[in-house]
MDTraj code that builds the backbone (N, CA, C; nanometers):
import mdtraj as md
import numpy as np

residues = "MET VAL SER HIS ASN SER GLU PHE THR ARG LYS LEU ARG ALA ALA VAL ARG ALA LYS ILE GLU GLU TYR GLY ILE ASP VAL ASP ASP GLU LEU PRO ASP TYR VAL MET ILE MET VAL GLY ASN LYS LYS ASP LYS THR ARG MET LYS THR ASP LEU LYS LEU PHE LEU GLY ASP ASN THR THR SER PHE VAL GLU".split()
xyz = np.array([
    [9.4828, 9.1368, 11.2739],
    [9.4832, 9.0561, 11.1529],
    [9.4294, 9.1391, 11.0364],
    [9.4981, 9.1345, 10.9259],
    [9.4578, 9.2096, 10.8073],
    [9.3576, 9.1266, 10.7286],
    [9.2475, 9.1880, 10.6907],
    [9.1479, 9.1152, 10.6121],
    [9.2006, 9.0923, 10.4718],
    [9.1450, 8.9905, 10.4064],
    [9.1857, 8.9606, 10.2691],
    [9.1547, 9.0773, 10.1775],
    [9.0433, 9.1448, 10.2017],
    [9.0031, 9.2571, 10.1177],
    [9.1042, 9.3711, 10.1261],
    [9.1472, 9.4057, 10.2454],
    [9.2428, 9.5155, 10.2583],
    [9.3799, 9.4750, 10.2041],
    [9.4157, 9.3479, 10.2150],
    [9.5412, 9.2996, 10.1576],
    [9.5362, 9.3082, 10.0054],
    [9.4234, 9.2694, 9.9474],
    [9.4045, 9.2798, 9.8024],
    [9.4132, 9.4259, 9.7587],
    [9.3478, 9.5135, 9.8321],
    [9.3487, 9.6560, 9.8000],
    [9.4904, 9.7119, 9.8060],
    [9.5648, 9.6728, 9.9058],
    [9.7034, 9.7187, 9.9199],
    [9.7880, 9.6726, 9.8014],
    [9.7720, 9.5465, 9.7623],
    [9.8489, 9.4925, 9.6492],
    [9.8078, 9.5580, 9.5180],
    [9.6787, 9.5817, 9.5010],
    [9.6302, 9.6455, 9.3789],
    [9.6823, 9.7886, 9.3690],
    [9.6774, 9.8610, 9.4787],
    [9.7290, 9.9986, 9.4814],
    [9.8785, 9.9994, 9.4460],
    [9.9536, 9.9044, 9.4994],
    [10.0968, 9.8952, 9.4691],
    [10.1198, 9.8639, 9.3215],
    [10.0362, 9.7783, 9.2631],
    [10.0492, 9.7445, 9.1210],
    [10.0177, 9.8650, 9.0332],
    [9.9157, 9.9408, 9.0697],
    [9.8804, 10.0618, 8.9943],
    [9.9957, 10.1612, 9.0021],
    [10.0503, 10.1791, 9.1202],
    [10.1632, 10.2704, 9.1397],
    [10.2825, 10.2262, 9.0548],
    [10.3134, 10.0975, 9.0558],
    [10.4271, 10.0453, 8.9795],
    [10.4078, 10.0664, 8.8296],
    [10.2857, 10.0455, 8.7824],
    [10.2582, 10.0642, 8.6394],
    [10.2789, 10.2103, 8.6000],
    [10.2319, 10.3014, 8.6810],
    [10.2493, 10.4443, 8.6523],
    [10.3985, 10.4797, 8.6540],
    [10.4718, 10.4251, 8.7496],
    [10.6154, 10.4525, 8.7592],
    [10.6909, 10.3993, 8.6375],
    [10.6408, 10.2912, 8.5748],
    [10.7034, 10.2374, 8.4530],
    [10.7098, 10.3425, 8.3425],
    [10.6170, 10.4348, 8.3442],
    [10.6132, 10.5409, 8.2437],
    [10.7044, 10.6578, 8.2800],
    [10.7736, 10.6472, 8.3927],
    [10.8638, 10.7540, 8.4345],
    [10.7917, 10.8719, 8.4966],
    [10.6723, 10.8479, 8.5475],
    [10.5907, 10.9536, 8.6073],
    [10.6046, 10.9467, 8.7589],
    [10.6314, 11.0619, 8.8216],
    [10.6360, 11.0673, 8.9676],
    [10.4959, 11.0434, 9.0217],
    [10.4867, 10.9550, 9.1194],
    [10.3559, 10.9156, 9.1713],
    [10.3463, 10.9496, 9.3189],
    [10.2384, 11.0180, 9.3557],
    [10.2083, 11.0353, 9.4970],
    [10.1027, 10.9303, 9.5323],
    [10.0527, 10.9310, 9.6532],
    [9.9523, 10.8320, 9.6929],
    [9.8154, 10.8598, 9.6324],
    [9.7923, 10.9812, 9.5909],
    [9.6588, 11.0186, 9.5458],
    [9.6239, 10.9659, 9.4072],
    [9.7200, 10.9593, 9.3156],
    [9.6887, 10.9131, 9.1802],
    [9.6467, 10.7660, 9.1782],
    [9.7192, 10.6742, 9.2441],
    [9.6703, 10.5360, 9.2480],
    [9.5329, 10.5247, 9.3152],
    [9.5106, 10.6034, 9.4194],
    [9.3791, 10.6025, 9.4846],
    [9.2708, 10.6506, 9.3884],
    [9.3013, 10.7532, 9.3116],
    [9.2069, 10.8074, 9.2135],
    [9.1729, 10.7018, 9.1086],
    [9.2752, 10.6310, 9.0609],
    [9.2524, 10.5246, 8.9630],
    [9.1634, 10.4161, 9.0233],
    [9.1909, 10.3783, 9.1461],
    [9.1116, 10.2732, 9.2106],
    [8.9669, 10.3168, 9.2319],
    [8.9454, 10.4414, 9.2623],
    [8.8086, 10.4921, 9.2777],
    [8.7352, 10.4861, 9.1446],
    [8.8035, 10.5241, 9.0365],
    [8.7392, 10.5174, 8.9043],
    [8.7023, 10.3739, 8.8684],
    [8.7925, 10.2805, 8.8959],
    [8.7637, 10.1394, 8.8682],
    [8.6480, 10.0920, 8.9558],
    [8.6521, 10.1267, 9.0837],
    [8.5452, 10.0878, 9.1755],
    [8.4100, 10.1437, 9.1359],
    [8.4108, 10.2620, 9.0759],
    [8.2866, 10.3244, 9.0293],
    [8.2496, 10.2819, 8.8876],
    [8.3276, 10.1873, 8.8334],
    [8.3015, 10.1290, 8.7011],
    [8.2976, 10.2335, 8.5900],
    [8.3932, 10.3254, 8.5963],
    [8.4052, 10.4241, 8.4881],
    [8.4450, 10.3508, 8.3606],
    [8.3886, 10.3914, 8.2481],
    [8.4274, 10.3271, 8.1226],
    [8.5642, 10.3793, 8.0788],
    [8.6263, 10.3073, 7.9863],
    [8.7626, 10.3411, 7.9439],
    [8.7724, 10.4809, 7.8846],
    [8.6712, 10.5208, 7.8100],
    [8.6740, 10.6541, 7.7491],
    [8.6799, 10.7616, 7.8562],
    [8.5984, 10.7479, 7.9581],
    [8.5962, 10.8460, 8.0675],
    [8.7275, 10.8450, 8.1453],
    [8.7803, 10.7239, 8.1687],
    [8.9073, 10.7140, 8.2404],
    [9.0198, 10.7813, 8.1617],
    [9.0208, 10.7607, 8.0310],
    [9.1240, 10.8240, 7.9477],
    [9.1150, 10.9758, 7.9571],
    [8.9934, 11.0270, 7.9509],
    [8.9733, 11.1714, 7.9606],
    [9.0222, 11.2238, 8.0955],
    [8.9847, 11.1545, 8.2022],
    [9.0191, 11.1998, 8.3369],
    [9.1678, 11.1853, 8.3700],
    [9.2349, 11.0872, 8.3103],
    [9.3751, 11.0617, 8.3430],
    [9.4747, 11.1297, 8.2494],
    [9.4266, 11.1841, 8.1386],
    [9.5143, 11.2451, 8.0379],
    [9.6062, 11.3518, 8.0992],
    [9.5547, 11.4321, 8.1885],
    [9.6336, 11.5371, 8.2529],
    [9.7536, 11.4792, 8.3287],
    [9.7344, 11.3637, 8.3903],
    [9.8387, 11.3035, 8.4728],
    [9.9343, 11.2144, 8.3935],
    [9.8800, 11.1428, 8.2942],
    [9.9584, 11.0407, 8.2243],
    [10.0011, 11.0799, 8.0835],
    [9.9445, 11.1889, 8.0311],
    [9.9823, 11.2378, 7.8988],
    [9.9692, 11.1324, 7.7903],
    [10.0755, 11.1155, 7.7102],
    [10.0737, 11.0219, 7.5984],
    [10.0645, 10.8758, 7.6422],
    [10.0844, 10.8481, 7.7688],
    [10.0778, 10.7111, 7.8203],
    [9.9368, 10.6696, 7.8614],
    [9.8427, 10.7600, 7.8516],
    [9.7082, 10.7352, 7.9031],
    [9.6420, 10.6142, 7.8393],
    [9.6419, 10.6074, 7.7068],
    [9.5727, 10.4976, 7.6392],
    [9.6324, 10.3630, 7.6769],
    [9.7643, 10.3501, 7.6752],
    [9.8242, 10.2210, 7.7095],
    [9.8002, 10.1855, 7.8558],
    [9.7937, 10.2843, 7.9429],
    [9.7655, 10.2569, 8.0839],
    [9.6233, 10.2055, 8.1020],
    [9.5282, 10.2691, 8.0387],
    [9.3870, 10.2327, 8.0562],
    [9.3556, 10.0987, 7.9901],
    [9.4154, 10.0740, 7.8747],
    [9.3885, 9.9493, 7.8037],
    [9.4476, 9.8337, 7.8806],
])
top = md.Topology()
chain = top.add_chain()
for i, resn in enumerate(residues, 1):
    res = top.add_residue(resn, chain, resSeq=i)
    for name in ("N", "CA", "C"):
        top.add_atom(name, md.element.get_by_symbol(name[0]), res)
traj = md.Trajectory(xyz[None], top)
């Protein structure tokens, strides 16, 4: 039986992946995991923008907001 927490995590990871794909960016499993770790560690938006700029380029601000 899958716990509710792991089901939520799976759905959230899929949503993060889908959002990144909307920007036309190729996504591996590591980028959504990286985003989830930053959220879990309560990184502020400024830090997230800085850390994700390399991966998301001009889409970074709209992704983080």
